[in-house]
PADOKOL-805512 format. One record per residue: residue number from 1; residue in three letters; x, y, z of N, C-alpha, C, O in turn. Coordinates in nm, 3 decimals. Atoms other than C-alpha are relative to their C-alpha. Last residue first. Layout:
(NUM; 'Ala'; (X; Y; Z); (X; Y; Z); (X; Y; Z); (X; Y; Z)) ...
This chain:
(157; 'Leu'; (-0.017; 0.075; 0.125); (-1.916; 0.543; -0.752); (-0.072; 0.070; -0.112); (-0.070; 0.023; -0.226)) (156; 'Pro'; (0.114; 0.079; 0.047); (-1.891; 0.793; -0.473); (0.033; -0.071; -0.130); (0.122; -0.032; -0.205)) (155; 'Val'; (0.136; -0.045; -0.027); (-1.662; 0.680; -0.325); (-0.010; 0.146; -0.037); (0.083; 0.220; -0.005)) (154; 'His'; (0.078; 0.033; 0.120); (-1.352; 0.505; -0.461); (-0.147; 0.039; 0.016); (-0.234; -0.012; -0.055)) (153; 'Ala'; (-0.066; -0.063; 0.115); (-1.094; 0.644; -0.216); (-0.079; -0.021; -0.129); (-0.049; 0.041; -0.232)) (152; 'Asp'; (0.039; -0.141; 0.007); (-1.338; 0.560; 0.064); (0.066; 0.073; -0.118); (0.015; 0.175; -0.164)) (151; 'Leu'; (0.129; -0.020; 0.067); (-1.288; 0.193; -0.019); (-0.039; 0.147; -0.013); (-0.093; 0.187; -0.116)) (150; 'His'; (0.084; -0.067; -0.099); (-0.916; 0.191; 0.067); (-0.132; 0.038; -0.067); (-0.133; 0.117; -0.161)) (149; 'Cys'; (0.106; -0.063; 0.077); (-0.736; -0.063; -0.151); (-0.098; 0.056; 0.103); (-0.172; -0.019; 0.166)) (148; 'Leu'; (0.128; -0.032; -0.063); (-0.421; -0.137; 0.045); (-0.092; 0.067; -0.102); (-0.055; 0.167; -0.164)) (147; 'Thr'; (0.057; -0.123; 0.055); (-0.136; -0.307; -0.138); (-0.135; 0.019; 0.066); (-0.217; -0.072; 0.069)) (146; 'Leu'; (0.145; -0.017; 0.015); (0.063; -0.562; 0.056); (-0.033; 0.133; -0.066); (0.037; 0.233; -0.049)) (145; 'Thr'; (0.042; 0.086; 0.111); (0.430; -0.655; 0.006); (-0.150; 0.012; -0.027); (-0.199; -0.037; -0.128)) (144; 'Pro'; (-0.013; -0.065; 0.131); (0.523; -0.350; 0.217); (-0.035; -0.088; -0.120); (-0.048; -0.037; -0.231)) (143; 'Ala'; (0.048; 0.106; 0.089); (0.383; -0.503; 0.536); (0.008; 0.049; -0.144); (-0.093; 0.052; -0.214)) (142; 'Ser'; (-0.027; 0.133; -0.053); (0.549; -0.309; 0.818); (-0.049; -0.117; -0.084); (-0.024; -0.232; -0.050)) (141; 'Asp'; (-0.117; 0.016; -0.087); (0.588; 0.052; 0.713); (0.035; -0.145; 0.030); (0.152; -0.181; 0.034)) (140; 'Ala'; (-0.119; -0.053; 0.067); (0.355; 0.082; 0.412); (0.126; -0.027; 0.082); (0.231; -0.060; 0.026)) (139; 'Ile'; (-0.034; 0.089; 0.111); (0.099; -0.148; 0.572); (0.127; 0.048; -0.070); (0.214; -0.032; -0.101)) (138; 'Ala'; (-0.043; 0.128; -0.057); (0.100; 0.044; 0.899); (0.043; -0.097; -0.109); (0.145; -0.164; -0.097)) (137; 'Gly'; (-0.135; -0.015; -0.055); (0.086; 0.379; 0.721); (0.054; -0.130; 0.053); (0.172; -0.161; 0.033)) (136; 'Ala'; (-0.093; -0.037; 0.108); (-0.214; 0.283; 0.509); (0.143; 0.009; 0.050); (0.234; -0.049; -0.010)) (135; 'Trp'; (-0.074; 0.114; 0.055); (-0.397; 0.095; 0.785); (0.106; 0.040; -0.101); (0.205; -0.032; -0.116)) (134; 'Arg'; (-0.122; 0.025; -0.077); (-0.500; 0.399; 0.986); (0.086; -0.111; -0.060); (0.204; -0.122; -0.027)) (133; 'Ala'; (-0.109; -0.089; 0.043); (-0.745; 0.506; 0.713); (0.131; -0.026; 0.075); (0.238; 0.004; 0.023)) (132; 'Asp'; (-0.060; -0.054; -0.121); (-0.970; 0.207; 0.780); (0.124; 0.080; -0.039); (0.224; 0.023; -0.082)) (131; 'Asn'; (0.047; -0.137; -0.005); (-1.200; 0.115; 0.494); (0.048; 0.067; 0.128); (-0.025; 0.144; 0.190)) (130; 'Ala'; (0.045; -0.043; -0.132); (-1.047; -0.210; 0.388); (-0.053; 0.141; -0.010); (-0.047; 0.205; -0.115)) (129; 'Ile'; (0.103; -0.101; 0.019); (-0.947; -0.411; 0.084); (-0.059; 0.031; 0.137); (-0.106; -0.058; 0.208)) (128; 'Val'; (0.090; -0.005; -0.115); (-0.617; -0.592; 0.119); (-0.100; 0.112; -0.026); (-0.061; 0.226; -0.054)) (127; 'Ile'; (0.092; -0.115; -0.004); (-0.433; -0.682; -0.199); (-0.095; -0.016; 0.118); (-0.166; -0.116; 0.130)) (126; 'Ser'; (-0.070; -0.128; 0.012); (-0.119; -0.901; -0.200); (-0.091; 0.122; 0.007); (-0.041; 0.234; 0.023)) (125; 'Ile'; (0.092; -0.090; 0.071); (-0.248; -1.231; -0.069); (0.062; 0.138; -0.003); (0.113; 0.187; 0.099)) (124; 'Gly'; (-0.063; -0.044; 0.124); (0.029; -1.474; 0.023); (-0.090; 0.088; -0.085); (-0.073; 0.097; -0.207)) (123; 'Ala'; (0.063; 0.067; 0.114); (-0.192; -1.650; 0.276); (0.063; 0.040; -0.133); (0.026; -0.013; -0.238)) (122; 'Gly'; (-0.016; 0.145; -0.012); (0.029; -1.561; 0.570); (-0.056; -0.077; -0.117); (-0.006; -0.185; -0.151)) (121; 'Leu'; (-0.141; 0.034; 0.019); (0.054; -1.197; 0.462); (0.021; -0.151; 0.001); (0.094; -0.204; -0.083)) (120; 'Ala'; (-0.035; -0.024; 0.142); (-0.322; -1.165; 0.420); (0.145; -0.039; -0.026); (0.174; -0.107; -0.125)) (119; 'Thr'; (0.068; 0.104; 0.077); (-0.384; -1.327; 0.759); (0.032; 0.015; -0.149); (0.061; -0.083; -0.217)) (118; 'Ala'; (-0.087; 0.119; -0.005); (-0.123; -1.097; 0.914); (-0.062; -0.117; -0.076); (0.011; -0.198; -0.132)) (117; 'Ile'; (-0.111; -0.026; 0.091); (-0.331; -0.799; 0.797); (0.094; -0.120; -0.004); (0.142; -0.159; -0.110)) (116; 'Val'; (0.054; -0.001; 0.136); (-0.642; -0.942; 0.962); (0.113; 0.021; -0.100); (0.121; -0.049; -0.201)) (115; 'Leu'; (0.031; 0.137; 0.040); (-0.452; -1.032; 1.280); (-0.054; -0.007; -0.142); (-0.021; -0.099; -0.217)) (114; 'Ala'; (-0.127; 0.067; 0.027); (-0.299; -0.682; 1.305); (-0.024; -0.144; -0.045); (0.046; -0.194; -0.133)) (113; 'Asp'; (-0.051; -0.052; 0.126); (-0.644; -0.527; 1.273); (0.130; -0.070; -0.039); (0.150; -0.107; -0.155)) (112; 'Pro'; (0.080; 0.050; 0.113); (-0.787; -0.753; 1.544); (0.052; 0.047; -0.136); (0.056; -0.031; -0.231)) (111; 'Thr'; (-0.018; 0.143; 0.028); (-0.488; -0.685; 1.775); (-0.089; -0.049; -0.115); (-0.038; -0.118; -0.204)) (110; 'Lys'; (0.074; 0.083; -0.095); (-0.505; -0.307; 1.752); (0.012; -0.145; -0.044); (0.033; -0.174; -0.162)) (109; 'Leu'; (0.133; 0.041; 0.043); (-0.233; -0.148; 1.541); (-0.067; -0.078; 0.113); (0.000; -0.140; 0.195)) (108; 'Ser'; (0.103; -0.029; -0.100); (0.056; 0.000; 1.738); (-0.142; -0.025; -0.050); (-0.238; 0.029; 0.006)) (107; 'Thr'; (0.095; -0.100; 0.048); (0.276; -0.009; 1.426); (-0.102; 0.048; 0.102); (-0.168; 0.149; 0.079)) (106; 'Gln'; (-0.056; -0.099; 0.092); (0.595; -0.205; 1.488); (-0.093; 0.116; -0.030); (-0.047; 0.224; -0.069)) (105; 'Ala'; (-0.120; -0.060; -0.059); (0.493; -0.399; 1.799); (0.055; 0.112; -0.088); (0.104; 0.213; -0.037)) (104; 'Arg'; (0.039; -0.084; -0.114); (0.144; -0.460; 1.665); (0.119; 0.073; 0.060); (0.112; 0.192; 0.091)) (103; 'Leu'; (0.068; -0.118; 0.054); (0.279; -0.584; 1.332); (-0.042; 0.096; 0.111); (-0.027; 0.217; 0.099)) (102; 'Arg'; (-0.103; -0.084; 0.063); (0.521; -0.820; 1.507); (-0.062; 0.130; -0.052); (-0.008; 0.238; -0.030)) (101; 'Ala'; (-0.075; -0.061; -0.111); (0.240; -0.952; 1.728); (0.109; 0.092; -0.054); (0.130; 0.202; -0.001)) (100; 'Ala'; (0.085; -0.107; -0.054); (0.027; -1.007; 1.417); (0.069; 0.070; 0.116); (0.060; 0.192; 0.130)) (99; 'Asp'; (-0.017; -0.113; 0.089); (0.315; -1.204; 1.265); (-0.086; 0.118; 0.045); (-0.045; 0.233; 0.032)) (98; 'Arg'; (-0.136; -0.052; -0.019); (0.316; -1.433; 1.567); (0.024; 0.122; -0.087); (0.081; 0.222; -0.041)) (97; 'Ala'; (-0.001; -0.069; -0.129); (-0.061; -1.478; 1.555); (0.137; 0.064; 0.027); (0.145; 0.175; 0.079)) (96; 'Ile'; (0.077; -0.123; 0.018); (-0.043; -1.562; 1.184); (0.000; 0.081; 0.130); (0.018; 0.203; 0.127)) (95; 'Ala'; (-0.076; -0.090; 0.087); (0.236; -1.813; 1.240); (-0.072; 0.133; -0.021); (-0.008; 0.238; -0.022)) (94; 'Tyr'; (-0.114; -0.057; -0.070); (0.061; -1.971; 1.539); (0.074; 0.102; -0.086); (0.109; 0.210; -0.038)) (93; 'Asp'; (-0.092; 0.099; -0.055); (-0.266; -2.025; 1.357); (0.117; 0.073; 0.067); (0.119; 0.195; 0.076)) (92; 'Ile'; (-0.120; -0.061; -0.057); (-0.565; -1.804; 1.289); (0.085; -0.110; 0.061); (0.040; -0.182; 0.151)) (91; 'Gly'; (-0.020; 0.007; -0.143); (-0.833; -1.938; 1.060); (0.130; 0.067; 0.043); (0.210; 0.111; -0.040)) (90; 'Ser'; (-0.132; 0.050; -0.039); (-0.906; -1.824; 0.706); (0.013; 0.005; 0.153); (-0.013; 0.108; 0.215)) (89; 'Val'; (-0.038; -0.047; -0.133); (-1.265; -1.789; 0.588); (0.132; -0.066; 0.037); (0.147; -0.188; 0.027)) (88; 'Thr'; (-0.055; 0.099; -0.092); (-1.306; -1.833; 0.213); (0.032; 0.067; 0.133); (0.082; 0.179; 0.136)) (87; 'Leu'; (-0.039; -0.062; -0.127); (-1.523; -1.638; -0.030); (0.041; -0.109; 0.097); (-0.035; -0.202; 0.123)) (86; 'Asn'; (-0.137; -0.053; 0.013); (-1.549; -1.748; -0.395); (0.048; 0.075; 0.123); (0.140; 0.157; 0.114)) (85; 'Pro'; (-0.095; 0.054; 0.098); (-1.926; -1.796; -0.373); (0.134; 0.073; 0.002); (0.140; 0.195; 0.014)) (84; 'Phe'; (-0.013; -0.095; 0.110); (-2.097; -1.694; -0.047); (0.105; -0.052; -0.097); (0.212; -0.095; -0.055)) (83; 'His'; (0.039; 0.051; 0.131); (-2.177; -2.007; 0.154); (0.015; 0.098; -0.115); (-0.022; 0.065; -0.228)) (82; 'Leu'; (-0.031; 0.142; 0.026); (-2.029; -1.982; 0.502); (-0.021; -0.042; -0.144); (0.043; -0.137; -0.190)) (81; 'Leu'; (-0.140; 0.032; -0.031); (-2.006; -1.606; 0.555); (0.038; -0.143; -0.039); (0.151; -0.167; -0.079)) (80; 'Phe'; (-0.092; -0.078; 0.084); (-2.333; -1.524; 0.377); (0.144; -0.046; 0.023); (0.215; -0.076; -0.073)) (79; 'Ala'; (0.016; 0.049; 0.137); (-2.530; -1.806; 0.538); (0.095; 0.073; -0.095); (0.157; 0.012; -0.182)) (78; 'Asp'; (-0.067; 0.131; 0.009); (-2.392; -1.712; 0.880); (-0.006; -0.053; -0.144); (0.095; -0.100; -0.197)) (77; 'Val'; (-0.143; -0.028; 0.009); (-2.497; -1.351; 0.819); (0.079; -0.130; -0.006); (0.177; -0.139; -0.081)) (76; 'Ile'; (-0.029; -0.069; 0.127); (-2.856; -1.447; 0.739); (0.150; 0.020; -0.016); (0.206; -0.007; -0.122)) (75; 'Gly'; (0.014; 0.094; 0.112); (-2.877; -1.702; 1.020); (0.034; 0.062; -0.134); (0.097; -0.002; -0.217)) (74; 'Val'; (-0.118; 0.088; -0.003); (-2.741; -1.456; 1.276); (-0.005; -0.097; -0.117); (0.097; -0.121; -0.182)) (73; 'Ala'; (-0.112; -0.079; 0.051); (-3.008; -1.204; 1.174); (0.128; -0.083; -0.003); (0.206; -0.073; -0.098)) (72; 'Ala'; (0.023; -0.019; 0.144); (-3.282; -1.465; 1.219); (0.116; 0.078; -0.062); (0.163; 0.044; -0.171)) (71; 'Ala'; (-0.035; 0.119; 0.078); (-3.140; -1.576; 1.556); (-0.017; 0.020; -0.151); (0.064; -0.030; -0.229)) (70; 'Gly'; (0.079; 0.123; -0.011); (-3.152; -1.237; 1.722); (0.038; -0.105; -0.103); (0.119; -0.082; -0.193)) (69; 'Ala'; (0.131; -0.016; 0.063); (-3.050; -0.870; 1.702); (-0.087; -0.126; 0.009); (-0.209; -0.117; 0.014)) (68; 'Ala'; (0.081; -0.089; -0.082); (-2.762; -0.886; 1.951); (-0.142; 0.013; -0.054); (-0.236; 0.034; 0.022)) (67; 'Phe'; (0.030; 0.071; -0.124); (-2.623; -1.191; 1.773); (-0.084; 0.086; 0.094); (-0.171; 0.035; 0.164)) (66; 'Pro'; (0.105; 0.102; 0.021); (-2.659; -1.007; 1.443); (-0.034; -0.079; 0.126); (-0.151; -0.108; 0.151)) (65; 'Arg'; (0.133; -0.062; 0.008); (-2.467; -0.710; 1.586); (-0.109; -0.101; -0.031); (-0.217; -0.094; 0.029)) (64; 'Val'; (0.038; -0.062; -0.127); (-2.167; -0.918; 1.694); (-0.141; 0.058; -0.006); (-0.226; 0.022; 0.075)) (63; 'Leu'; (0.116; 0.063; -0.064); (-2.152; -1.148; 1.389); (-0.046; 0.066; 0.129); (-0.147; 0.024; 0.186)) (62; 'Thr'; (0.119; -0.014; 0.082); (-1.929; -0.929; 1.171); (-0.125; -0.054; 0.069); (-0.235; -0.005; 0.047)) (61; 'Glu'; (0.044; -0.139; -0.001); (-1.661; -0.892; 1.438); (-0.131; 0.020; -0.076); (-0.215; 0.099; -0.035)) (60; 'Ala'; (0.041; -0.038; -0.135); (-1.634; -1.266; 1.498); (-0.054; 0.143; 0.004); (-0.157; 0.169; 0.065)) (59; 'Val'; (0.123; 0.075; -0.029); (-1.627; -1.346; 1.126); (-0.053; 0.042; 0.137); (-0.172; 0.073; 0.152)) (58; 'Ser'; (0.110; -0.073; 0.066); (-1.375; -1.067; 1.072); (-0.133; -0.072; 0.019); (-0.238; -0.008; 0.029)) (57; 'Val'; (0.026; -0.121; -0.081); (-1.145; -1.228; 1.329); (-0.116; 0.078; -0.060); (-0.201; 0.128; 0.014)) (56; 'Ala'; (0.095; 0.043; -0.103); (-1.181; -1.557; 1.137); (-0.031; 0.116; 0.095); (-0.139; 0.120; 0.154)) (55; 'Ser'; (-0.057; 0.060; -0.120); (-1.003; -1.366; 0.862); (-0.112; -0.046; 0.093); (-0.222; 0.010; 0.093)) (54; 'Ile'; (0.019; -0.082; -0.119); (-1.164; -1.305; 0.528); (0.058; -0.076; 0.117); (0.061; -0.199; 0.119)) (53; 'Thr'; (-0.020; 0.062; -0.130); (-1.048; -1.439; 0.195); (-0.038; 0.101; 0.106); (-0.015; 0.221; 0.090)) (52; 'Ala'; (-0.020; -0.081; -0.120); (-1.158; -1.341; -0.153); (0.015; -0.088; 0.123); (-0.040; -0.198; 0.132)) (51; 'Arg'; (0.028; 0.083; -0.118); (-1.135; -1.488; -0.501); (0.034; 0.083; 0.123); (0.129; 0.161; 0.121)) (50; 'Asn'; (-0.102; 0.003; -0.105); (-1.150; -1.222; -0.770); (-0.047; -0.094; 0.110); (-0.160; -0.085; 0.157)) (49; 'Arg'; (-0.104; -0.088; 0.054); (-1.338; -1.225; -1.102); (0.119; 0.003; 0.096); (0.235; 0.001; 0.055)) (48; 'Gly'; (-0.125; 0.073; 0.017); (-1.525; -1.522; -0.958); (0.110; 0.083; -0.063); (0.220; 0.033; -0.086)) (47; 'Thr'; (-0.016; 0.044; 0.139); (-1.867; -1.365; -1.016); (0.126; -0.083; -0.023); (0.142; -0.145; -0.128)) (46; 'Arg'; (0.109; 0.093; 0.038); (-1.950; -1.344; -0.646); (0.021; -0.059; -0.139); (-0.004; -0.177; -0.161)) (45; 'Val'; (-0.011; 0.129; -0.070); (-1.609; -1.192; -0.566); (-0.107; -0.099; -0.047); (-0.074; -0.210; -0.088)) (44; 'Phe'; (-0.133; 0.060; 0.006); (-1.570; -0.908; -0.818); (0.001; -0.141; 0.060); (0.049; -0.235; -0.003)) (43; 'Asp'; (-0.053; 0.001; 0.137); (-1.920; -0.788; -0.905); (0.136; -0.069; -0.010); (0.166; -0.129; -0.113)) (42; 'Asp'; (0.091; 0.059; 0.099); (-2.108; -0.879; -0.586); (0.063; -0.012; -0.139); (0.047; -0.114; -0.206)) (41; 'Ile'; (0.054; 0.130; -0.040); (-1.839; -0.837; -0.320); (-0.089; -0.062; -0.107); (-0.077; -0.181; -0.136)) (40; 'Val'; (-0.104; 0.098; -0.032); (-1.623; -0.563; -0.468); (-0.061; -0.137; 0.024); (-0.017; -0.236; -0.034)) (39; 'Val'; (-0.072; 0.031; 0.124); (-1.908; -0.373; -0.633); (0.103; -0.109; 0.027); (0.112; -0.207; -0.048)) (38; 'Thr'; (0.090; 0.083; 0.081); (-2.116; -0.398; -0.315); (0.066; -0.037; -0.133); (0.052; -0.150; -0.179)) (37; 'Ala'; (-0.005; 0.135; -0.057); (-1.827; -0.268; -0.104); (-0.087; -0.095; -0.081); (-0.051; -0.211; -0.099)) (36; 'Ala'; (-0.129; 0.057; 0.039); (-1.802; 0.033; -0.337); (0.014; -0.142; 0.053); (0.065; -0.230; -0.017)) (35; 'Pro'; (0.000; 0.028; 0.144); (-2.175; 0.102; -0.301); (0.132; -0.062; -0.048); (0.131; -0.153; -0.130)) (34; 'Ser'; (0.080; 0.117; 0.038); (-2.154; 0.052; 0.079); (-0.004; -0.025; -0.151); (0.008; -0.140; -0.193)) (33; 'Ala'; (-0.080; 0.095; 0.076); (-1.867; 0.299; 0.132); (-0.080; -0.121; -0.049); (-0.025; -0.207; -0.118)) (32; 'Ala'; (-0.052; -0.069; 0.119); (-2.095; 0.586; 0.237); (0.078; -0.096; -0.090); (0.075; -0.084; -0.212)) (31; 'Glu'; (-0.118; -0.082; -0.027); (-2.271; 0.346; 0.471); (0.045; 0.067; -0.129); (0.009; 0.024; -0.239)) (30; 'Ser'; (0.042; -0.138; -0.027); (-2.628; 0.222; 0.430); (0.118; 0.092; 0.031); (0.098; 0.207; 0.070)) (29; 'Ala'; (0.049; -0.068; 0.121); (-2.589; -0.122; 0.270); (-0.041; 0.145; 0.022); (-0.111; 0.202; -0.061)) (28; 'Asn'; (0.083; -0.110; -0.050); (-2.546; -0.279; 0.616); (-0.064; 0.078; -0.114); (-0.176; 0.128; -0.101)) (27; 'Leu'; (0.119; 0.052; -0.066); (-2.425; -0.611; 0.471); (-0.093; 0.111; 0.048); (-0.215; 0.095; 0.042)) (26; 'Tyr'; (0.083; 0.077; 0.094); (-2.184; -0.456; 0.222); (-0.131; -0.043; 0.066); (-0.239; -0.021; 0.010)) (25; 'Ala'; (0.055; -0.098; 0.094); (-2.047; -0.191; 0.460); (-0.092; -0.068; -0.101); (-0.195; -0.013; -0.139)) (24; 'Leu'; (0.107; -0.074; -0.068); (-2.010; -0.462; 0.725); (-0.063; 0.104; -0.092); (-0.185; 0.122; -0.091)) (23; 'Val'; (0.114; 0.090; -0.019); (-1.817; -0.691; 0.490); (-0.117; 0.074; 0.065); (-0.232; 0.060; 0.023)) (22; 'Val'; (0.058; 0.022; 0.133); (-1.589; -0.407; 0.382); (-0.125; -0.088; 0.011); (-0.228; -0.058; -0.049)) (21; 'Ser'; (0.067; -0.123; 0.042); (-1.520; -0.292; 0.738); (-0.068; -0.015; -0.136); (-0.172; 0.046; -0.160)) (20; 'Thr'; (0.133; -0.006; -0.058); (-1.444; -0.651; 0.842); (-0.077; 0.122; -0.049); (-0.197; 0.113; -0.075)) (19; 'Asp'; (0.007; -0.035; -0.142); (-1.145; -0.652; 0.612); (-0.146; 0.002; 0.044); (-0.237; 0.009; -0.039)) (18; 'Leu'; (0.100; -0.099; -0.038); (-1.157; -0.833; 0.279); (0.006; 0.022; 0.150); (-0.001; -0.073; 0.228)) (17; 'Leu'; (0.045; 0.021; -0.137); (-0.846; -1.011; 0.155); (-0.095; 0.113; 0.035); (-0.062; 0.230; 0.015)) (16; 'Ile'; (0.013; -0.114; -0.090); (-0.800; -1.027; -0.219); (-0.038; -0.045; 0.140); (-0.099; -0.150; 0.159)) (15; 'Glu'; (0.068; 0.041; -0.122); (-0.677; -1.278; -0.475); (0.002; 0.117; 0.096); (0.102; 0.188; 0.107)) (14; 'Ala'; (-0.082; -0.019; -0.120); (-0.591; -1.109; -0.802); (-0.081; -0.048; 0.120); (-0.198; -0.013; 0.135)) (13; 'His'; (-0.070; 0.122; -0.038); (-0.783; -1.266; -1.092); (0.096; 0.017; 0.118); (0.157; -0.080; 0.161)) (12; 'Pro'; (0.064; 0.130; 0.012); (-0.897; -0.931; -1.232); (0.096; -0.113; 0.037); (0.215; -0.107; 0.006)) (11; 'Pro'; (-0.009; 0.066; 0.131); (-0.701; -0.632; -1.102); (-0.074; -0.133; -0.003); (-0.079; -0.203; 0.098)) (10; 'Val'; (0.014; 0.144; -0.026); (-0.829; -0.456; -0.790); (0.001; -0.072; -0.135); (-0.104; -0.092; -0.196)) (9; 'Ala'; (-0.063; 0.030; -0.128); (-0.717; -0.092; -0.793); (-0.002; -0.149; 0.033); (0.083; -0.197; 0.108)) (8; 'Ala'; (-0.145; -0.010; 0.015); (-0.794; -0.054; -1.164); (0.073; -0.039; 0.129); (0.182; -0.096; 0.124)) (7; 'Asp'; (-0.044; 0.106; 0.091); (-1.151; -0.182; -1.128); (0.153; 0.000; -0.013); (0.215; -0.106; -0.016)) (6; 'Leu'; (0.007; 0.123; -0.079); (-1.196; 0.047; -0.827); (0.043; -0.119; -0.084); (0.114; -0.207; -0.035)) (5; 'Ser'; (-0.112; -0.005; -0.095); (-1.075; 0.346; -1.029); (0.003; -0.125; 0.087); (0.110; -0.174; 0.122)) (4; 'Ala'; (-0.125; 0.028; 0.072); (-1.305; 0.249; -1.317); (0.119; 0.002; 0.095); (0.212; -0.077; 0.080)) (3; 'Arg'; (-0.008; 0.145; 0.012); (-1.603; 0.236; -1.081); (0.131; -0.037; -0.068); (0.193; -0.138; -0.032)) (2; 'Ser'; (0.096; 0.067; 0.086); (-1.534; 0.598; -1.011); (0.014; -0.151; 0.008); (0.105; -0.204; 0.072)) (1; 'Met'; (-0.056; 0.115; 0.066); (-1.359; 0.855; -0.801); (-0.110; -0.071; -0.076); (-0.221; -0.020; -0.090)) 
């Protein structure tokens, strides 16, 4: 695939939800999907081409390794999550938790994955960017208003 395929999958001005897998690929910079994650985060989100949301679940998942590594690593990731331009963290409320339960019941997704997808639904976001192949069927079956942009489909750039 190519940069052009990623540009086509994520139209300008569309609000997007980033899964933890995208954030980790960006921050780690050593995964096969890291170049695609870098395009999404630096070229689309940082520039304002696309506003992005991440779930509070993704915050928790993203901070696990930094907490194990020490305060300096936590500070770097905190700064990214709290201050990156055009990136918003969305909390989990009753409606999102309830919709996540529905998604789990219908698809057998794990709770964190269901909460991330429910966050997109609750916020009215139509494009979810992730790197988890299991999400395609779950979204098609139980969240048909969402479009999944799977990073691996755009690698190598």
